[in-house]
VOGU-3710 file (C-alpha; in Angstrom, 3 decimals, decimal comma):
1> milsilysal> -4,959/74,536/-18,097  -8,529/73,253/-18,056  -8,349/72,332/-21,748  -5,134/70,337/-21,250  -6,759/68,402/-18,421  -9,836/67,792/-20,578  -7,717/66,610/-23,509  -5,796/64,243/-21,228  -9,016/62,799/-19,830  -10,469/62,339/-23,329
11> llasigivaa> -7,230/60,699/-24,513  -7,194/58,250/-21,615  -10,874/57,472/-22,109  -10,287/56,846/-25,818  -7,381/54,532/-25,087  -9,520/52,674/-22,539  -12,394/52,263/-24,975  -10,121/51,055/-27,769  -8,393/48,598/-25,429  -11,758/47,292/-24,201
21> vilyvvskkf> -12,951/46,761/-27,772  -9,723/44,928/-28,641  -9,983/42,695/-25,563  -13,611/41,929/-26,355  -12,819/40,967/-29,931  -9,845/38,820/-28,838  -11,888/37,058/-26,147  -14,592/36,193/-28,667  -12,067/35,142/-31,280  -10,139/32,786/-28,977
31> yvyedpliae> -13,028/31,707/-26,754  -12,823/28,057/-25,732  -16,104/26,418/-24,866  -16,135/24,351/-21,668  -18,881/21,904/-20,952  -20,650/22,985/-17,735  -20,699/19,309/-16,723  -16,946/19,506/-16,133  -17,450/21,961/-13,285  -20,230/19,801/-11,813
41> vdeilpaanc> -18,073/16,667/-11,927  -15,166/18,608/-10,453  -17,387/19,524/-7,508  -18,123/15,833/-6,869  -14,454/14,778/-6,954  -12,513/14,989/-3,632  -10,183/17,817/-4,811  -7,138/15,880/-3,609  -5,195/16,575/-6,843  -3,030/13,559/-6,012
51> ggcgspgcka> -2,652/12,196/-9,531  -3,683/8,697/-8,474  -6,247/8,587/-11,298  -3,550/9,146/-13,902  -4,491/12,780/-14,553  -2,502/15,797/-13,289  -5,402/16,956/-11,121  -9,099/16,639/-10,353  -10,084/19,249/-12,960  -8,250/17,349/-15,690
61> faeklvtsdd> -9,814/14,080/-14,525  -13,274/15,687/-14,560  -12,712/16,788/-18,157  -11,611/13,272/-19,068  -14,715/11,783/-17,479  -17,016/14,145/-19,367  -15,352/13,830/-22,767  -14,789/10,043/-22,703  -17,525/7,828/-24,091  -16,456/4,875/-21,941
71> iselfcpvgg> -15,401/5,590/-18,339  -15,537/2,005/-17,082  -11,730/1,861/-16,788  -11,411/5,277/-15,127  -11,288/5,393/-11,344  -10,691/7,897/-8,564  -8,789/6,019/-5,819  -9,406/8,706/-3,209  -13,157/9,026/-3,748  -13,624/5,318/-4,350
81> ndvmkevasl> -16,681/3,557/-5,712  -19,173/5,955/-4,069  -17,773/9,002/-5,876  -17,529/7,165/-9,182  -21,161/6,024/-8,913  -22,247/9,626/-8,288  -20,265/10,798/-11,320  -21,724/8,023/-13,477  -25,237/8,953/-12,377  -24,660/12,586/-13,348
91> lgkevkeqdp> -23,162/11,731/-16,739  -25,484/8,841/-17,519  -22,555/6,488/-18,038  -21,521/3,163/-16,536  -18,557/2,582/-14,242  -16,936/-0,611/-13,070  -16,835/-1,177/-9,312  -13,267/-1,778/-8,200  -11,859/-3,391/-5,092  -10,205/-0,888/-2,762
101> tvavlrcqgg> -6,431/-1,034/-2,525  -3,980/0,052/0,137  -0,259/0,752/0,165  2,024/-1,878/1,717  5,711/-1,684/2,542  7,578/-4,624/1,035  10,506/-4,320/3,417  10,700/-5,248/7,086  14,424/-4,702/7,493  14,389/-2,561/10,598
111> cdvrpkttiy> 17,436/-1,660/12,652  17,089/-4,835/14,754  17,365/-7,252/11,798  19,353/-5,219/9,247  22,427/-3,724/10,939  24,044/-0,572/9,611  27,501/-0,973/8,114  28,105/2,632/7,015  27,142/6,124/8,145  25,776/8,642/5,647
121> qgprscaiss> 26,380/12,345/6,183  24,401/14,470/3,782  20,874/15,573/2,852  18,347/13,136/4,292  16,389/12,267/1,182  15,738/8,845/-0,312  15,950/10,284/-3,829  19,403/11,743/-3,170  20,642/8,760/-1,160  19,691/6,309/-3,903
131> lvyggetdcq> 21,781/8,270/-6,402  24,798/8,822/-4,160  25,234/5,394/-2,529  23,537/2,070/-1,799  22,355/2,786/1,719  23,705/2,445/5,241  23,263/-1,351/5,273  24,520/-4,214/3,098  21,072/-4,590/1,527  20,956/-2,709/-1,763
141> ygclgdgdcv> 17,214/-3,250/-2,193  15,606/-2,258/1,104  14,165/0,932/2,563  16,592/3,851/2,817  14,651/5,253/5,770  14,743/8,952/4,865  10,957/9,301/4,652  10,311/10,703/1,170  7,106/8,661/1,096  5,923/10,214/4,352
151> dvcdfdamym> 6,647/13,725/3,083  4,479/13,333/-0,034  1,486/11,799/1,769  -1,214/14,468/2,001  -3,516/12,342/4,149  -1,281/11,696/7,188  -1,492/7,992/6,419  2,231/7,396/7,012  4,825/8,122/9,660  8,405/7,100/10,343
161> deesglpvii> 8,910/4,657/13,194  11,892/5,837/15,239  12,685/2,386/16,599  12,750/0,457/13,306  13,635/3,341/10,995  10,899/2,243/8,580  7,742/4,044/7,429  4,473/2,791/8,898  1,312/2,868/6,782  -2,038/3,519/8,487
171> sdkctscgac> -4,452/1,485/6,366  -7,572/3,289/7,583  -6,198/6,639/6,382  -4,616/5,426/3,145  -6,576/6,578/0,092  -4,461/4,563/-2,376  -3,530/7,730/-4,258  -0,154/6,208/-5,129  1,939/9,265/-4,229  4,175/7,228/-1,923
181> vkacprdiie> 4,686/4,588/-4,622  5,966/7,227/-7,043  8,176/8,862/-4,387  10,040/5,675/-3,428  13,237/5,271/-5,484  13,556/1,612/-4,454  9,982/0,658/-5,497  9,359/-1,097/-2,180  5,848/0,341/-1,740  3,118/-1,508/-3,603
191> mrpknkrdlk> -0,631/-1,065/-3,924  -2,409/-4,311/-2,982  -6,091/-5,238/-2,513  -7,367/-4,289/0,910  -9,615/-7,370/1,137  -12,193/-7,962/3,827  -11,005/-6,809/7,278  -7,784/-5,626/5,585  -6,330/-9,154/5,487  -3,107/-9,269/3,487
201> ifvgclnedk> -0,267/-11,703/2,807  2,795/-10,564/0,889  6,551/-11,034/0,772  8,236/-8,282/2,770  11,519/-8,393/0,893  12,895/-7,309/-2,490  16,462/-8,549/-2,094  17,506/-10,327/-5,297  20,875/-11,492/-3,970  21,575/-15,173/-3,403
211> ggiakkacdv> 20,269/-16,680/-0,186  23,462/-16,530/1,867  24,273/-12,946/0,908  20,689/-11,782/1,471  20,496/-13,504/4,887  23,790/-11,951/5,953  22,495/-8,476/5,117  19,075/-8,964/6,766  17,758/-11,640/9,130  14,286/-11,600/7,551
221> acigcskced> 15,376/-11,561/3,906  13,839/-13,899/1,345  16,509/-16,516/0,531  14,727/-17,966/-2,493  14,242/-21,431/-0,975  10,899/-21,808/-2,867  9,240/-23,615/0,054  6,334/-21,184/-0,162  5,953/-21,817/-3,880  5,923/-25,589/-3,359
231> icpkdaitma> 3,253/-25,550/-0,657  0,882/-23,006/-2,267  -2,288/-24,876/-3,377  -3,351/-22,138/-5,836  -0,051/-21,460/-7,625  -0,235/-17,884/-6,362  3,507/-17,721/-5,638  6,182/-17,389/-8,292  9,968/-17,314/-7,978  12,135/-14,885/-9,940
241> nqlayidagl> 15,683/-13,667/-9,235  15,909/-15,647/-5,969  12,788/-13,842/-4,766  9,233/-14,971/-4,090  6,199/-12,938/-5,134  2,594/-13,543/-4,081  -0,120/-12,723/-6,623  -2,909/-11,053/-4,637  -5,456/-12,039/-7,276  -4,751/-15,751/-6,850
251> ctlcrkcvev> -3,955/-15,871/-3,132  -6,732/-17,351/-0,958  -5,100/-16,217/2,316  -4,654/-19,789/3,550  -1,386/-18,809/5,302  0,395/-22,065/4,486  3,286/-20,121/2,979  3,679/-18,092/6,166  4,165/-21,241/8,239  6,907/-22,748/6,039
261> cpthsiietn> 8,976/-19,589/5,479  12,296/-20,207/7,315  13,227/-16,515/7,558  9,740/-15,127/8,315  9,956/-12,826/5,305  6,272/-13,341/4,437  4,058/-10,789/6,173  0,479/-11,453/7,284  -1,673/-8,596/8,586  -4,855/-8,445/10,669
271> fppkkekkvv> -5,359/-12,192/10,897  -6,875/-13,647/14,080  -4,477/-15,552/16,344  -3,892/-19,145/15,377  -5,701/-21,872/17,293  -2,855/-24,378/17,287  -2,032/-23,808/20,931  -5,567/-24,630/21,988  -5,395/-27,867/20,033  -2,119/-28,738/21,727
281> ekkavvkkev> -3,610/-27,936/25,128  -6,624/-30,135/24,385  -4,333/-32,979/23,351  -2,361/-32,547/26,557  -5,566/-32,653/28,636  -6,761/-35,771/26,817  -3,362/-37,386/27,340  -3,510/-36,622/31,056  -7,001/-38,068/31,268  -5,887/-41,220/29,459
291> ekvatikeea> -2,896/-41,558/31,773  -5,165/-41,000/34,764  -7,588/-43,709/33,593  -4,679/-46,074/32,940  -3,314/-45,421/36,435  -6,700/-46,105/38,009  -7,025/-49,328/36,041  -3,530/-50,383/37,068  -4,252/-49,641/40,723  -7,512/-51,566/40,488
301> tveskniktd> -5,702/-54,535/38,942  -3,039/-54,514/41,678  -5,692/-54,231/44,382  -7,634/-57,126/42,838  -4,505/-59,296/42,829  -3,834/-58,424/46,480  -7,371/-59,454/47,451  -6,973/-62,800/45,692  -3,610/-63,370/47,405  -5,143/-62,671/50,831
311> a> -7,974/-65,060/50,082
//
């Protein structure tokens, strides 16, 4: 009995030793060296794993940063310039400072301006809706309103507005990871420069139908009149497929295009209120003063004539 137990223990120990030796040999044979800098760079990165850098995750991006000789074109949108400078300092490489970007919704066709013409009964998903039908309105290009973009945002930078039925982007929370851009089947979310004080001007419409059809589907649709293109002093606006597009790189934010748009399809954000009303008020005050002076002069002239008549 004791011998059988002893033999069993020796057999198990032998198997364990042999297995350990085999595992050791295999681990040495197939060992893959990893640069310790990869782990250090990975610690610096924000660990968002959003894919906005073009890599499947922060670890993969860290490996790319370490192994690439030139990282000037690589950028982490979540960490921004501060993180990239820290990485460059660690690796002894140079990076290019990039302007921060923010997601914008190129559709303003809420329930008040884009009436529903059909009712959809099925899974509430933009991806599914875009495959099954064209949407609950006559616009085949606008937001479907099912919130796929909100669901994929890991930074709580988006929410669905119940009144308009459109997603709202919170610029201060947006990290420009691009997850919402990839999730939108209609491609109505675009990354644009944030600019100073988050000033932006862009066309809030993607409807490529002719003017009359687009206007019938949505009150604020771009009708392709090209008035904005004609008035732009920097040639920042181009027309294609009955639709205007504003190049953020050329736009000087003069707002002339906003003023001439007949359907108000051009969106301007975070601009101070216009001073036109004050100018009008000043003109009105000046006009009143002029009229007052003219009245006084007229009264003085009449009074002078009366005095002469009495004399």
